[in-house]
C-alpha positions as CSV (number, residue, x, y, z in Angstrom):
1,S,51.9,28.5,-42.7
2,I,52.7,32.0,-41.2
3,S,51.7,35.0,-43.0
4,C,53.5,38.3,-41.9
5,V,52.6,41.9,-42.2
6,Q,55.6,44.2,-41.5
7,F,55.2,47.9,-40.7
8,L,58.9,48.3,-41.9
9,A,61.0,50.1,-44.6
10,P,60.8,50.8,-47.2
11,F,57.4,52.5,-46.5
12,N,57.8,53.6,-42.7
13,M,54.3,54.9,-42.8
14,G,53.3,57.8,-40.7
15,G,56.2,57.2,-38.3
16,V,55.0,53.8,-37.5
17,T,57.5,51.0,-37.6
18,G,57.5,47.4,-36.7
19,Q,55.4,44.4,-37.6
20,V,52.3,42.2,-37.0
21,Q,53.0,38.5,-37.4
22,F,50.1,36.2,-38.1
23,D,50.5,32.5,-37.2
24,S,47.8,30.4,-38.7
25,V,48.9,27.4,-36.6
26,N,48.6,28.9,-33.2
27,Q,46.0,31.3,-34.6
28,T,47.6,34.5,-33.1
29,A,48.9,37.9,-34.0
30,A,52.2,39.0,-32.6
31,V,52.2,42.7,-32.4
32,S,55.5,44.7,-32.1
33,V,55.0,48.3,-33.4
34,S,56.3,51.6,-32.3
35,G,55.5,55.2,-33.3
36,A,51.7,54.7,-32.9
37,G,51.5,57.1,-29.9
38,S,51.2,56.5,-26.2
39,C,47.5,55.3,-25.8
40,A,46.7,51.8,-24.1
41,S,45.5,50.4,-27.3
42,V,45.3,50.9,-31.1
43,N,42.8,49.4,-33.5
44,F,43.8,47.0,-36.2
45,S,41.8,46.1,-39.3
46,L,42.3,43.4,-41.7
47,R,41.1,44.7,-45.3
48,V,40.2,42.8,-48.3
49,F,42.7,44.3,-51.0
50,P,46.4,44.9,-50.8
51,V,47.8,48.3,-50.5
52,M,49.1,49.9,-53.7
53,Y,51.8,52.3,-52.6
54,G,52.4,55.4,-54.8
55,H,49.2,55.1,-56.7
56,F,46.8,57.2,-54.5
57,A,47.1,60.2,-52.1
58,Q,45.4,58.2,-49.3
59,P,46.6,54.5,-49.9
60,C,45.0,53.3,-46.7
61,S,41.4,54.7,-47.4
62,E,38.6,52.1,-47.7
63,A,38.0,53.1,-51.2
64,N,41.7,51.7,-52.0
65,I,41.9,48.7,-49.5
66,G,38.4,47.7,-49.2
67,S,36.1,47.0,-46.3
68,S,37.1,45.4,-43.1
69,I,36.9,41.7,-42.6
70,F,38.4,41.4,-39.2
71,N,39.3,43.8,-36.3
72,F,41.3,43.6,-33.0
73,T,42.9,46.1,-30.6
74,A,46.4,45.8,-29.0
75,D,48.6,47.8,-26.9
76,P,51.3,48.9,-29.4
77,S,54.1,49.0,-26.8
78,S,53.6,45.7,-25.2
79,N,54.6,43.2,-27.9
80,A,51.3,41.7,-27.3
81,T,50.2,38.2,-28.7
82,I,46.5,38.4,-29.6
83,N,44.3,35.4,-30.0
84,V,42.7,35.7,-33.6
85,S,41.2,32.2,-34.0
86,R,38.0,33.8,-35.3
87,L,39.9,35.1,-38.2
88,F,41.2,31.7,-39.1
89,E,37.9,30.0,-38.8
90,N,37.1,30.6,-42.5
91,R,40.5,31.2,-43.9
92,T,43.9,29.8,-43.7
93,N,45.7,32.0,-46.1
94,L,46.0,35.8,-45.4
95,D,48.1,36.7,-48.5
96,D,46.9,39.8,-50.3
97,F,44.9,41.5,-47.5
98,S,46.0,44.8,-46.0
99,L,46.3,45.5,-42.3
100,S,45.4,49.0,-41.3
101,L,46.5,50.5,-37.9
102,Q,44.7,53.5,-36.4
103,T,47.4,55.5,-34.4
104,C,46.5,57.1,-31.1
105,N,46.0,60.3,-32.8
106,G,43.6,59.0,-35.4
107,S,45.6,58.7,-38.4
108,N,45.7,55.4,-40.4
109,V,48.7,53.5,-41.7
110,C,48.6,50.2,-43.5
111,A,50.7,47.4,-44.7
112,V,50.2,44.4,-47.1
113,V,49.8,40.9,-45.4
114,S,52.2,38.3,-47.3
115,Q,54.1,35.2,-46.9
116,G,56.9,37.1,-48.7
117,Q,56.3,35.1,-52.1
118,T,54.4,37.8,-54.1
119,L,56.4,39.0,-57.0
120,L,53.9,41.0,-59.1
121,T,50.7,42.9,-58.7
122,R,48.6,44.4,-61.4
123,Q,45.7,46.7,-60.9
124,A,42.7,48.0,-63.1
125,R,40.3,50.4,-61.7
126,F,36.9,50.9,-63.3
127,T,34.8,54.0,-62.7
128,G,31.6,53.6,-64.5
129,P,29.0,52.3,-65.5
130,I,30.6,49.2,-63.8
131,A,32.9,50.4,-61.0
132,G,35.5,48.8,-58.8
133,N,38.9,47.4,-58.8
134,V,40.5,44.1,-60.2
135,Y,43.9,42.9,-59.0
136,I,46.0,40.1,-60.6
137,R,48.8,38.9,-58.1
138,V,51.5,36.3,-58.9
139,N,54.0,34.6,-56.7
140,R,57.7,33.9,-57.7
141,G,58.0,31.5,-60.7
142,N,54.4,32.5,-61.7
143,A,53.0,30.3,-59.0
144,N,49.6,30.7,-57.3
145,P,48.1,33.5,-59.5
146,R,45.1,35.2,-57.9
147,L,42.3,37.5,-59.1
148,L,40.7,39.9,-56.6
149,A,37.7,41.9,-57.7
150,D,35.2,44.1,-56.1
151,L,33.1,45.2,-59.4
152,M,29.4,46.6,-59.2
153,I,27.1,48.4,-61.3
154,I,26.7,52.0,-60.5
155,G,23.2,53.0,-59.2
156,Q,21.9,49.5,-59.0
157,V,20.3,48.6,-55.7
158,N,20.2,45.0,-54.5
159,A,22.0,43.8,-57.6
160,S,22.0,40.1,-58.0
161,Q,25.4,38.3,-57.9
162,T,26.6,37.2,-61.4
163,N,29.1,34.4,-62.0
164,I,31.7,35.1,-64.8
165,T,34.1,32.9,-66.7
166,L,37.8,34.0,-66.9
167,H,40.0,33.0,-69.8
């Protein structure tokens, strides 16, 4: 299956347009972006949560899209194809991640990685004593519901992992 990230309208973020298309079969990322500046390469970072546009002043910040799980660099003007086989070693589906791009002048733009099937996203943000985000995402026809969460207890160091049951 192919998962696509598009830096295109409607968001046209920070003057960057284009797309990065991930191909899980060939394990590549085809980079075709413009507006990132005239440096030799830019940094891309795959993040754990989808971007929620219009909800935050800085939607591409780590606080909103989570920590990085995979990084690569590419020349934004070369239409490069990058080998990302390490990315696909442990995952076959990239739905619901975000891809951030750091432009040549150091600003960050981001887009949601999707196969184009996601219809609905709901988010809940908790601020204490348990803090973090919970996302519920559903595809067309209520197919493939996903729950994404990064909850933690405020002030607790070396907290143990707890399994929960969802109903």
